[in-house]
Backbone of each chain as nested JSON, in Angstrom:
{
  "chains": [
    {"id": "A", "residues": [
      {"number": 1, "name": "UNK", "atoms": {"N": [12.041, 12.574, 9.505], "CA": [10.937, 12.762, 8.566], "C": [10.278, 11.415, 8.285]}},
      {"number": 2, "name": "UNK", "atoms": {"N": [8.949, 11.472, 8.15], "CA": [8.219, 10.238, 7.896], "C": [7.445, 10.425, 6.594]}},
      {"number": 3, "name": "UNK", "atoms": {"N": [7.419, 9.394, 5.754], "CA": [6.689, 9.484, 4.494], "C": [6.04, 8.148, 4.174]}},
      {"number": 4, "name": "UNK", "atoms": {"N": [4.948, 8.237, 3.44], "CA": [4.253, 7.044, 2.969], "C": [4.272, 7.037, 1.451]}},
      {"number": 5, "name": "UNK", "atoms": {"N": [4.767, 5.948, 0.884], "CA": [4.862, 5.804, -0.566], "C": [3.912, 4.685, -1.002]}},
      {"number": 6, "name": "UNK", "atoms": {"N": [2.987, 5.03, -1.9], "CA": [2.097, 4.012, -2.46], "C": [2.577, 3.676, -3.865]}},
      {"number": 7, "name": "UNK", "atoms": {"N": [2.859, 2.405, -4.096], "CA": [3.327, 1.93, -5.397], "C": [2.273, 0.993, -5.962]}},
      {"number": 8, "name": "UNK", "atoms": {"N": [1.704, 1.388, -7.116], "CA": [0.613, 0.601, -7.692], "C": [0.951, 0.199, -9.115]}},
      {"number": 9, "name": "UNK", "atoms": {"N": [0.429, -0.948, -9.573], "CA": [0.571, -1.281, -10.998], "C": [-0.189, -0.255, -11.829]}},
      {"number": 10, "name": "UNK", "atoms": {"N": [0.443, 0.234, -12.917], "CA": [-0.224, 1.207, -13.788], "C": [-1.433, 0.579, -14.473]}},
      {"number": 11, "name": "UNK", "atoms": {"N": [-2.379, 1.445, -14.874], "CA": [-3.524, 0.971, -15.659], "C": [-3.015, 0.242, -16.899]}},
      {"number": 12, "name": "UNK", "atoms": {"N": [-3.629, -0.883, -17.195], "CA": [-3.244, -1.636, -18.382], "C": [-2.155, -2.651, -18.128]}},
      {"number": 13, "name": "UNK", "atoms": {"N": [-1.467, -2.517, -16.996], "CA": [-0.425, -3.491, -16.646], "C": [-1.085, -4.672, -15.933]}},
      {"number": 14, "name": "UNK", "atoms": {"N": [-0.724, -5.864, -16.361], "CA": [-1.281, -7.074, -15.761], "C": [-0.966, -7.112, -14.263]}},
      {"number": 15, "name": "UNK", "atoms": {"N": [-1.973, -7.495, -13.471], "CA": [-1.788, -7.571, -12.015], "C": [-2.339, -8.915, -11.53]}},
      {"number": 16, "name": "UNK", "atoms": {"N": [-1.551, -9.969, -11.623], "CA": [-2.038, -11.31, -11.278], "C": [-2.495, -11.402, -9.826]}},
      {"number": 17, "name": "UNK", "atoms": {"N": [-1.797, -10.704, -8.921], "CA": [-2.186, -10.753, -7.508], "C": [-3.568, -10.12, -7.318]}},
      {"number": 18, "name": "UNK", "atoms": {"N": [-3.795, -8.983, -7.978], "CA": [-5.108, -8.347, -7.9], "C": [-6.204, -9.231, -8.474]}},
      {"number": 19, "name": "UNK", "atoms": {"N": [-5.884, -9.907, -9.595], "CA": [-6.895, -10.79, -10.191], "C": [-7.221, -11.959, -9.266]}},
      {"number": 20, "name": "UNK", "atoms": {"N": [-6.206, -12.492, -8.616], "CA": [-6.439, -13.603, -7.685], "C": [-7.285, -13.153, -6.505]}},
      {"number": 21, "name": "UNK", "atoms": {"N": [-6.965, -11.973, -5.952], "CA": [-7.748, -11.459, -4.824], "C": [-9.185, -11.197, -5.266]}},
      {"number": 22, "name": "UNK", "atoms": {"N": [-9.353, -10.597, -6.466], "CA": [-10.699, -10.345, -6.973], "C": [-11.488, -11.637, -7.128]}},
      {"number": 23, "name": "UNK", "atoms": {"N": [-10.85, -12.664, -7.686], "CA": [-11.53, -13.944, -7.843], "C": [-11.941, -14.539, -6.511]}},
      {"number": 24, "name": "UNK", "atoms": {"N": [-11.058, -14.43, -5.52], "CA": [-11.389, -14.978, -4.197], "C": [-12.532, -14.211, -3.559]}},
      {"number": 25, "name": "UNK", "atoms": {"N": [-12.525, -12.88, -3.697], "CA": [-13.625, -12.079, -3.125], "C": [-14.954, -12.448, -3.78]}},
      {"number": 26, "name": "UNK", "atoms": {"N": [-14.934, -12.672, -5.105], "CA": [-16.167, -13.068, -5.794], "C": [-16.662, -14.42, -5.273]}},
      {"number": 27, "name": "UNK", "atoms": {"N": [-15.718, -15.347, -5.066], "CA": [-16.118, -16.658, -4.531], "C": [-16.719, -16.525, -3.139]}},
      {"number": 28, "name": "UNK", "atoms": {"N": [-16.281, -15.518, -2.394], "CA": [-16.83, -15.285, -1.059], "C": [-18.169, -14.545, -1.118]}},
      {"number": 29, "name": "UNK", "atoms": {"N": [-18.619, -14.176, -2.338], "CA": [-19.946, -13.579, -2.457], "C": [-19.964, -12.076, -2.664]}},
      {"number": 30, "name": "UNK", "atoms": {"N": [-18.797, -11.445, -2.749], "CA": [-18.766, -9.993, -2.956], "C": [-18.875, -9.681, -4.442]}},
      {"number": 31, "name": "UNK", "atoms": {"N": [-19.62, -8.614, -4.765], "CA": [-19.806, -8.203, -6.155], "C": [-18.695, -7.223, -6.537]}},
      {"number": 32, "name": "UNK", "atoms": {"N": [-17.538, -7.801, -6.81], "CA": [-16.325, -7.019, -7.05], "C": [-16.059, -6.964, -8.548]}},
      {"number": 33, "name": "UNK", "atoms": {"N": [-15.851, -5.75, -9.079], "CA": [-15.56, -5.642, -10.508], "C": [-14.063, -5.596, -10.791]}},
      {"number": 34, "name": "UNK", "atoms": {"N": [-13.289, -4.984, -9.896], "CA": [-11.837, -4.959, -10.125], "C": [-11.082, -4.812, -8.814]}},
      {"number": 35, "name": "UNK", "atoms": {"N": [-9.954, -5.503, -8.746], "CA": [-9.045, -5.359, -7.601], "C": [-7.634, -5.166, -8.141]}},
      {"number": 36, "name": "UNK", "atoms": {"N": [-6.912, -4.193, -7.583], "CA": [-5.504, -3.994, -7.931], "C": [-4.7, -3.992, -6.629]}},
      {"number": 37, "name": "UNK", "atoms": {"N": [-3.594, -4.683, -6.635], "CA": [-2.775, -4.793, -5.423], "C": [-1.408, -4.164, -5.666]}},
      {"number": 38, "name": "UNK", "atoms": {"N": [-1.019, -3.285, -4.78], "CA": [0.311, -2.674, -4.834], "C": [0.963, -2.717, -3.47]}},
      {"number": 39, "name": "UNK", "atoms": {"N": [1.951, -1.843, -3.265], "CA": [2.688, -1.845, -1.997], "C": [2.549, -0.49, -1.299]}},
      {"number": 40, "name": "UNK", "atoms": {"N": [2.472, -0.516, 0.02], "CA": [2.58, 0.716, 0.805], "C": [3.884, 0.639, 1.586]}},
      {"number": 41, "name": "UNK", "atoms": {"N": [4.71, 1.671, 1.438], "CA": [6.037, 1.68, 2.053], "C": [6.133, 2.897, 2.965]}},
      {"number": 42, "name": "UNK", "atoms": {"N": [6.263, 2.648, 4.269], "CA": [6.434, 3.739, 5.24], "C": [7.919, 3.886, 5.529]}},
      {"number": 43, "name": "UNK", "atoms": {"N": [8.438, 5.099, 5.326], "CA": [9.871, 5.343, 5.474], "C": [10.103, 6.429, 6.509]}},
      {"number": 44, "name": "UNK", "atoms": {"N": [11.02, 6.169, 7.437], "CA": [11.488, 7.202, 8.362], "C": [12.938, 7.502, 8.023]}},
      {"number": 45, "name": "UNK", "atoms": {"N": [13.225, 8.774, 7.753], "CA": [14.566, 9.114, 7.29], "C": [14.901, 10.552, 7.673]}},
      {"number": 46, "name": "UNK", "atoms": {"N": [16.188, 10.869, 7.539], "CA": [16.668, 12.205, 7.874], "C": [16.616, 13.093, 6.64]}},
      {"number": 47, "name": "UNK", "atoms": {"N": [16.048, 14.299, 6.789], "CA": [15.972, 15.22, 5.663], "C": [16.021, 16.645, 6.187]}},
      {"number": 48, "name": "UNK", "atoms": {"N": [16.537, 17.559, 5.344], "CA": [16.577, 18.989, 5.681], "C": [15.325, 19.663, 5.147]}},
      {"number": 49, "name": "UNK", "atoms": {"N": [14.218, 19.432, 5.801], "CA": [12.983, 20.087, 5.38], "C": [12.26, 19.32, 4.296]}},
      {"number": 50, "name": "UNK", "atoms": {"N": [11.032, 19.75, 3.977], "CA": [10.174, 19.012, 3.044], "C": [10.708, 18.959, 1.612]}},
      {"number": 51, "name": "UNK", "atoms": {"N": [11.399, 20.018, 1.154], "CA": [11.907, 19.996, -0.218], "C": [12.965, 18.897, -0.378]}},
      {"number": 52, "name": "UNK", "atoms": {"N": [13.902, 18.877, 0.587], "CA": [14.926, 17.835, 0.55], "C": [14.284, 16.462, 0.693]}},
      {"number": 53, "name": "UNK", "atoms": {"N": [13.27, 16.362, 1.555], "CA": [12.608, 15.072, 1.749], "C": [11.989, 14.583, 0.436]}},
      {"number": 54, "name": "UNK", "atoms": {"N": [11.298, 15.484, -0.266], "CA": [10.668, 15.091, -1.532], "C": [11.707, 14.678, -2.575]}},
      {"number": 55, "name": "UNK", "atoms": {"N": [12.821, 15.422, -2.613], "CA": [13.878, 15.076, -3.567], "C": [14.462, 13.703, -3.241]}},
      {"number": 56, "name": "UNK", "atoms": {"N": [14.696, 13.448, -1.937], "CA": [15.225, 12.137, -1.547], "C": [14.242, 11.021, -1.902]}},
      {"number": 57, "name": "UNK", "atoms": {"N": [12.953, 11.269, -1.624], "CA": [11.957, 10.227, -1.894], "C": [11.872, 9.919, -3.39]}},
      {"number": 58, "name": "UNK", "atoms": {"N": [12.013, 10.971, -4.212], "CA": [11.992, 10.748, -5.655], "C": [13.148, 9.83, -6.071]}},
      {"number": 59, "name": "UNK", "atoms": {"N": [14.327, 10.088, -5.462], "CA": [15.468, 9.229, -5.791], "C": [15.278, 7.813, -5.248]}},
      {"number": 60, "name": "UNK", "atoms": {"N": [14.736, 7.7, -4.02], "CA": [14.478, 6.35, -3.475], "C": [13.567, 5.562, -4.412]}},
      {"number": 61, "name": "UNK", "atoms": {"N": [12.542, 6.234, -4.929], "CA": [11.597, 5.542, -5.806], "C": [12.27, 5.105, -7.092]}},
      {"number": 62, "name": "UNK", "atoms": {"N": [13.018, 6.033, -7.726], "CA": [13.607, 5.678, -9.015], "C": [14.738, 4.672, -8.851]}},
      {"number": 63, "name": "UNK", "atoms": {"N": [15.444, 4.721, -7.693], "CA": [16.578, 3.818, -7.486], "C": [16.153, 2.431, -7.022]}},
      {"number": 64, "name": "UNK", "atoms": {"N": [15.042, 2.358, -6.26], "CA": [14.764, 1.077, -5.605], "C": [13.286, 0.736, -5.456]}},
      {"number": 65, "name": "UNK", "atoms": {"N": [12.462, 1.725, -5.041], "CA": [11.137, 1.37, -4.54], "C": [10.142, 1.02, -5.639]}},
      {"number": 66, "name": "UNK", "atoms": {"N": [10.308, 1.595, -6.833], "CA": [9.294, 1.389, -7.868], "C": [9.94, 1.219, -9.225]}},
      {"number": 67, "name": "UNK", "atoms": {"N": [9.212, 0.569, -10.103], "CA": [9.623, 0.446, -11.496], "C": [8.734, 1.37, -12.323]}},
      {"number": 68, "name": "UNK", "atoms": {"N": [9.267, 2.531, -12.767], "CA": [8.412, 3.533, -13.41], "C": [7.777, 3.057, -14.709]}},
      {"number": 69, "name": "UNK", "atoms": {"N": [8.315, 2.0, -15.307], "CA": [7.718, 1.48, -16.538], "C": [6.35, 0.875, -16.275]}},
      {"number": 70, "name": "UNK", "atoms": {"N": [6.195, 0.227, -15.148], "CA": [4.954, -0.514, -14.905], "C": [4.226, -0.084, -13.637]}},
      {"number": 71, "name": "UNK", "atoms": {"N": [4.844, 0.824, -12.852], "CA": [4.224, 1.19, -11.576], "C": [4.104, 2.71, -11.446]}},
      {"number": 72, "name": "UNK", "atoms": {"N": [3.015, 3.14, -10.796], "CA": [2.852, 4.554, -10.48], "C": [3.087, 4.745, -8.979]}},
      {"number": 73, "name": "UNK", "atoms": {"N": [3.482, 5.973, -8.62], "CA": [3.895, 6.242, -7.242], "C": [3.133, 7.452, -6.701]}},
      {"number": 74, "name": "UNK", "atoms": {"N": [2.637, 7.337, -5.469], "CA": [2.068, 8.476, -4.735], "C": [2.844, 8.635, -3.442]}},
      {"number": 75, "name": "UNK", "atoms": {"N": [3.368, 9.835, -3.209], "CA": [4.149, 10.081, -2.002], "C": [3.4, 11.065, -1.11]}},
      {"number": 76, "name": "UNK", "atoms": {"N": [3.284, 10.735, 0.177], "CA": [2.69, 11.639, 1.154], "C": [3.701, 11.856, 2.265]}},
      {"number": 77, "name": "UNK", "atoms": {"N": [4.029, 13.124, 2.517], "CA": [4.999, 13.445, 3.568], "C": [4.298, 13.566, 4.916]}},
      {"number": 78, "name": "UNK", "atoms": {"N": [4.97, 13.069, 5.961], "CA": [4.514, 13.348, 7.319], "C": [3.276, 12.628, 7.747]}},
      {"number": 79, "name": "UNK", "atoms": {"N": [2.954, 11.514, 7.094], "CA": [1.795, 10.733, 7.536], "C": [2.258, 9.4, 8.085]}},
      {"number": 80, "name": "UNK", "atoms": {"N": [1.391, 8.818, 8.871], "CA": [1.687, 7.48, 9.411], "C": [1.556, 6.432, 8.322]}}
    ]},
    {"id": "B", "residues": [
      {"number": 1, "name": "UNK", "atoms": {"N": [-18.736, 1.476, -6.361], "CA": [-18.018, 2.08, -5.233], "C": [-16.538, 1.711, -5.352]}},
      {"number": 2, "name": "UNK", "atoms": {"N": [-15.688, 2.673, -4.986], "CA": [-14.257, 2.436, -5.041], "C": [-13.681, 2.65, -3.646]}},
      {"number": 3, "name": "UNK", "atoms": {"N": [-12.762, 1.798, -3.252], "CA": [-12.153, 1.953, -1.928], "C": [-10.68, 1.565, -1.99]}},
      {"number": 4, "name": "UNK", "atoms": {"N": [-9.915, 2.173, -1.094], "CA": [-8.499, 1.857, -0.97], "C": [-8.253, 1.295, 0.424]}},
      {"number": 5, "name": "UNK", "atoms": {"N": [-7.653, 0.119, 0.473], "CA": [-7.371, -0.549, 1.749], "C": [-5.856, -0.629, 1.919]}},
      {"number": 6, "name": "UNK", "atoms": {"N": [-5.364, -0.049, 3.014], "CA": [-3.937, -0.155, 3.332], "C": [-3.757, -1.199, 4.418]}},
      {"number": 7, "name": "UNK", "atoms": {"N": [-2.943, -2.208, 4.138], "CA": [-2.68, -3.288, 5.088], "C": [-1.205, -3.237, 5.46]}},
      {"number": 8, "name": "UNK", "atoms": {"N": [-0.948, -2.988, 6.754], "CA": [0.444, -2.823, 7.185], "C": [0.773, -3.804, 8.306]}},
      {"number": 9, "name": "UNK", "atoms": {"N": [2.035, -4.211, 8.412], "CA": [2.434, -5.011, 9.578], "C": [2.291, -4.158, 10.839]}},
      {"number": 10, "name": "UNK", "atoms": {"N": [1.701, -4.732, 11.897], "CA": [1.554, -3.99, 13.148], "C": [2.912, -3.689, 13.761]}},
      {"number": 11, "name": "UNK", "atoms": {"N": [2.938, -2.627, 14.603], "CA": [4.162, -2.319, 15.341], "C": [4.59, -3.542, 16.144]}},
      {"number": 12, "name": "UNK", "atoms": {"N": [5.869, -3.829, 16.127], "CA": [6.384, -4.954, 16.887], "C": [6.388, -6.256, 16.12]}},
      {"number": 13, "name": "UNK", "atoms": {"N": [5.676, -6.298, 15.003], "CA": [5.671, -7.504, 14.173], "C": [6.851, -7.433, 13.21]}},
      {"number": 14, "name": "UNK", "atoms": {"N": [7.584, -8.532, 13.112], "CA": [8.744, -8.591, 12.23], "C": [8.321, -8.319, 10.796]}},
      {"number": 15, "name": "UNK", "atoms": {"N": [9.118, -7.499, 10.091], "CA": [8.812, -7.166, 8.699], "C": [10.086, -7.342, 7.865]}},
      {"number": 16, "name": "UNK", "atoms": {"N": [10.38, -8.566, 7.46], "CA": [11.643, -8.826, 6.752], "C": [11.763, -8.032, 5.456]}},
      {"number": 17, "name": "UNK", "atoms": {"N": [10.629, -7.849, 4.754], "CA": [10.69, -7.093, 3.506], "C": [11.09, -5.64, 3.783]}},
      {"number": 18, "name": "UNK", "atoms": {"N": [10.485, -5.055, 4.826], "CA": [10.84, -3.688, 5.202], "C": [12.298, -3.568, 5.604]}},
      {"number": 19, "name": "UNK", "atoms": {"N": [12.791, -4.59, 6.351], "CA": [14.2, -4.54, 6.753], "C": [15.129, -4.632, 5.549]}},
      {"number": 20, "name": "UNK", "atoms": {"N": [14.745, -5.465, 4.574], "CA": [15.566, -5.592, 3.368], "C": [15.587, -4.283, 2.584]}},
      {"number": 21, "name": "UNK", "atoms": {"N": [14.413, -3.665, 2.441], "CA": [14.349, -2.394, 1.706], "C": [15.152, -1.323, 2.452]}},
      {"number": 22, "name": "UNK", "atoms": {"N": [15.012, -1.286, 3.793], "CA": [15.778, -0.321, 4.586], "C": [17.283, -0.523, 4.409]}},
      {"number": 23, "name": "UNK", "atoms": {"N": [17.723, -1.763, 4.45], "CA": [19.149, -2.039, 4.257], "C": [19.639, -1.6, 2.887]}},
      {"number": 24, "name": "UNK", "atoms": {"N": [18.834, -1.844, 1.867], "CA": [19.225, -1.448, 0.512], "C": [19.277, 0.072, 0.383]}},
      {"number": 25, "name": "UNK", "atoms": {"N": [18.303, 0.764, 0.99], "CA": [18.314, 2.232, 0.914], "C": [19.556, 2.792, 1.619]}},
      {"number": 26, "name": "UNK", "atoms": {"N": [19.921, 2.177, 2.742], "CA": [21.129, 2.632, 3.445], "C": [22.364, 2.422, 2.582]}},
      {"number": 27, "name": "UNK", "atoms": {"N": [22.445, 1.282, 1.913], "CA": [23.588, 1.022, 1.026], "C": [23.65, 2.037, -0.107]}},
      {"number": 28, "name": "UNK", "atoms": {"N": [22.475, 2.545, -0.511], "CA": [22.431, 3.558, -1.572], "C": [22.748, 4.952, -1.036]}},
      {"number": 29, "name": "UNK", "atoms": {"N": [22.973, 5.068, 0.284], "CA": [23.391, 6.344, 0.843], "C": [22.314, 7.121, 1.564]}},
      {"number": 30, "name": "UNK", "atoms": {"N": [21.109, 6.59, 1.665], "CA": [20.041, 7.312, 2.358], "C": [20.127, 7.054, 3.863]}},
      {"number": 31, "name": "UNK", "atoms": {"N": [19.86, 8.103, 4.649], "CA": [19.906, 7.984, 6.112], "C": [18.52, 7.571, 6.614]}},
      {"number": 32, "name": "UNK", "atoms": {"N": [18.253, 6.276, 6.467], "CA": [16.932, 5.727, 6.763], "C": [16.966, 5.032, 8.117]}},
      {"number": 33, "name": "UNK", "atoms": {"N": [16.021, 5.374, 8.995], "CA": [15.983, 4.718, 10.304], "C": [15.028, 3.527, 10.327]}},
      {"number": 34, "name": "UNK", "atoms": {"N": [13.924, 3.614, 9.591], "CA": [13.02, 2.459, 9.567], "C": [12.205, 2.443, 8.28]}},
      {"number": 35, "name": "UNK", "atoms": {"N": [11.973, 1.238, 7.781], "CA": [11.089, 1.048, 6.633], "C": [10.129, -0.088, 6.958]}},
      {"number": 36, "name": "UNK", "atoms": {"N": [8.853, 0.116, 6.664], "CA": [7.848, -0.943, 6.82], "C": [7.128, -1.074, 5.491]}},
      {"number": 37, "name": "UNK", "atoms": {"N": [6.918, -2.304, 5.066], "CA": [6.268, -2.549, 3.773], "C": [4.964, -3.304, 3.992]}},
      {"number": 38, "name": "UNK", "atoms": {"N": [3.903, -2.782, 3.41], "CA": [2.603, -3.447, 3.451], "C": [1.983, -3.475, 2.065]}},
      {"number": 39, "name": "UNK", "atoms": {"N": [0.668, -3.658, 2.019], "CA": [-0.04, -3.753, 0.733], "C": [-1.07, -2.641, 0.606]}},
      {"number": 40, "name": "UNK", "atoms": {"N": [-1.213, -2.129, -0.622], "CA": [-2.334, -1.235, -0.93], "C": [-3.247, -1.985, -1.897]}},
      {"number": 41, "name": "UNK", "atoms": {"N": [-4.526, -2.066, -1.529], "CA": [-5.481, -2.839, -2.32], "C": [-6.612, -1.898, -2.746]}},
      {"number": 42, "name": "UNK", "atoms": {"N": [-6.736, -1.672, -4.05], "CA": [-7.815, -0.849, -4.594], "C": [-8.927, -1.779, -5.052]}},
      {"number": 43, "name": "UNK", "atoms": {"N": [-10.133, -1.54, -4.525], "CA": [-11.256, -2.428, -4.812], "C": [-12.39, -1.62, -5.431]}},
      {"number": 44, "name": "UNK", "atoms": {"N": [-12.941, -2.119, -6.535], "CA": [-14.168, -1.56, -7.093], "C": [-15.267, -2.592, -6.918]}},
      {"number": 45, "name": "UNK", "atoms": {"N": [-16.371, -2.183, -6.282], "CA": [-17.408, -3.162, -5.952], "C": [-18.758, -2.466, -5.858]}},
      {"number": 46, "name": "UNK", "atoms": {"N": [-19.809, -3.277, -5.838], "CA": [-21.171, -2.77, -5.748], "C": [-21.588, -2.669, -4.286]}},
      {"number": 47, "name": "UNK", "atoms": {"N": [-22.146, -1.503, -3.918], "CA": [-22.596, -1.315, -2.532], "C": [-23.778, -0.356, -2.519]}},
      {"number": 48, "name": "UNK", "atoms": {"N": [-24.641, -0.535, -1.515], "CA": [-25.792, 0.36, -1.332], "C": [-25.412, 1.49, -0.387]}},
      {"number": 49, "name": "UNK", "atoms": {"N": [-24.63, 2.433, -0.884], "CA": [-24.248, 3.573, -0.06], "C": [-23.034, 3.293, 0.795]}},
      {"number": 50, "name": "UNK", "atoms": {"N": [-22.516, 4.338, 1.438], "CA": [-21.258, 4.225, 2.183], "C": [-21.325, 3.297, 3.394]}},
      {"number": 51, "name": "UNK", "atoms": {"N": [-22.47, 3.221, 4.063], "CA": [-22.55, 2.334, 5.235], "C": [-22.392, 0.877, 4.823]}},
      {"number": 52, "name": "UNK", "atoms": {"N": [-23.145, 0.497, 3.781], "CA": [-23.022, -0.867, 3.27], "C": [-21.603, -1.118, 2.765]}},
      {"number": 53, "name": "UNK", "atoms": {"N": [-21.019, -0.109, 2.098], "CA": [-19.66, -0.271, 1.579], "C": [-18.678, -0.549, 2.717]}},
      {"number": 54, "name": "UNK", "atoms": {"N": [-18.809, 0.23, 3.802], "CA": [-17.885, 0.029, 4.933], "C": [-18.083, -1.347, 5.566]}},
      {"number": 55, "name": "UNK", "atoms": {"N": [-19.337, -1.779, 5.683], "CA": [-19.605, -3.102, 6.269], "C": [-19.003, -4.195, 5.389]}},
      {"number": 56, "name": "UNK", "atoms": {"N": [-19.192, -4.059, 4.064], "CA": [-18.618, -5.056, 3.158], "C": [-17.094, -5.075, 3.256]}},
      {"number": 57, "name": "UNK", "atoms": {"N": [-16.486, -3.876, 3.291], "CA": [-15.022, -3.81, 3.343], "C": [-14.494, -4.45, 4.619]}},
      {"number": 58, "name": "UNK", "atoms": {"N": [-15.228, -4.252, 5.73], "CA": [-14.804, -4.867, 6.978], "C": [-14.785, -6.397, 6.837]}},
      {"number": 59, "name": "UNK", "atoms": {"N": [-15.848, -6.92, 6.174], "CA": [-15.887, -8.367, 5.989], "C": [-14.801, -8.842, 5.019]}},
      {"number": 60, "name": "UNK", "atoms": {"N": [-14.581, -8.062, 3.943], "CA": [-13.503, -8.439, 3.007], "C": [-12.17, -8.536, 3.747]}},
      {"number": 61, "name": "UNK", "atoms": {"N": [-11.912, -7.563, 4.636], "CA": [-10.637, -7.552, 5.356], "C": [-10.527, -8.756, 6.285]}},
      {"number": 62, "name": "UNK", "atoms": {"N": [-11.582, -9.013, 7.062], "CA": [-11.483, -10.111, 8.03], "C": [-11.497, -11.462, 7.325]}},
      {"number": 63, "name": "UNK", "atoms": {"N": [-12.182, -11.548, 6.151], "CA": [-12.268, -12.838, 5.457], "C": [-11.035, -13.139, 4.614]}},
      {"number": 64, "name": "UNK", "atoms": {"N": [-10.4, -12.092, 4.077], "CA": [-9.372, -12.377, 3.07], "C": [-8.193, -11.403, 3.056]}},
      {"number": 65, "name": "UNK", "atoms": {"N": [-8.472, -10.101, 3.162], "CA": [-7.438, -9.129, 2.8], "C": [-6.343, -8.96, 3.853]}},
      {"number": 66, "name": "UNK", "atoms": {"N": [-6.682, -9.18, 5.124], "CA": [-5.701, -8.899, 6.171], "C": [-5.77, -9.957, 7.256]}},
      {"number": 67, "name": "UNK", "atoms": {"N": [-4.661, -10.114, 7.963], "CA": [-4.605, -10.974, 9.146], "C": [-4.583, -10.065, 10.376]}},
      {"number": 68, "name": "UNK", "atoms": {"N": [-5.717, -9.964, 11.093], "CA": [-5.804, -8.983, 12.181], "C": [-4.83, -9.24, 13.322]}},
      {"number": 69, "name": "UNK", "atoms": {"N": [-4.271, -10.455, 13.411], "CA": [-3.299, -10.734, 14.465], "C": [-2.004, -9.959, 14.249]}},
      {"number": 70, "name": "UNK", "atoms": {"N": [-1.62, -9.81, 12.995], "CA": [-0.308, -9.215, 12.723], "C": [-0.373, -7.988, 11.825]}},
      {"number": 71, "name": "UNK", "atoms": {"N": [-1.576, -7.652, 11.323], "CA": [-1.667, -6.537, 10.378], "C": [-2.736, -5.54, 10.811]}},
      {"number": 72, "name": "UNK", "atoms": {"N": [-2.481, -4.27, 10.542], "CA": [-3.486, -3.232, 10.773], "C": [-4.024, -2.769, 9.429]}},
      {"number": 73, "name": "UNK", "atoms": {"N": [-5.25, -2.253, 9.448], "CA": [-5.948, -1.917, 8.206], "C": [-6.44, -0.477, 8.268]}},
      {"number": 74, "name": "UNK", "atoms": {"N": [-6.253, 0.258, 7.17], "CA": [-6.853, 1.589, 6.988], "C": [-7.697, 1.555, 5.724]}},
      {"number": 75, "name": "UNK", "atoms": {"N": [-8.966, 1.932, 5.855], "CA": [-9.855, 1.906, 4.698], "C": [-10.258, 3.329, 4.343]}},
      {"number": 76, "name": "UNK", "atoms": {"N": [-10.135, 3.688, 3.057], "CA": [-10.598, 4.984, 2.574], "C": [-11.597, 4.738, 1.461]}},
      {"number": 77, "name": "UNK", "atoms": {"N": [-12.785, 5.3, 1.612], "CA": [-13.835, 5.13, 0.596], "C": [-13.701, 6.198, -0.482]}},
      {"number": 78, "name": "UNK", "atoms": {"N": [-13.936, 5.78, -1.728], "CA": [-14.086, 6.761, -2.8], "C": [-12.82, 7.442, -3.227]}},
      {"number": 79, "name": "UNK", "atoms": {"N": [-11.668, 6.815, -2.997], "CA": [-10.416, 7.401, -3.473], "C": [-9.807, 6.523, -4.544]}},
      {"number": 80, "name": "UNK", "atoms": {"N": [-8.942, 7.143, -5.312], "CA": [-8.25, 6.367, -6.343], "C": [-7.19, 5.477, -5.713]}}
    ]}
  ]
}
């Protein structure tokens, strides 16, 4: 099974990396109002069907991949 | 205009962060065969329609957001 997990800083949470990228884009001449930087995690793993895959991914996120206090998570099954 | 840019290490390029995450997931008991870690960058910017937006995003990627030698880029317009 293949899944893509997007981990982003929640709204209102400080994102210094996004601010730095936004500042650099502005210096390069782009009219950028906001930039937020998170992580994309592609996982290949063994699962018994999509339900088991989703349950495993939920545990992976809570155990390791994301900090639910400050990050939001989007999971897509079966994508590159 | 809002866009989401996914920047991933290309196939065959070493990804130490992905290997570390994969190793940790295995230690936690998950049957993971591969993990790759990249960046998700959400950008809000001014553009004259989707064509201009795509042209600007291409320049943002080549100028700052990605290293085309070792990273691949997926751009989605108008998504959160």
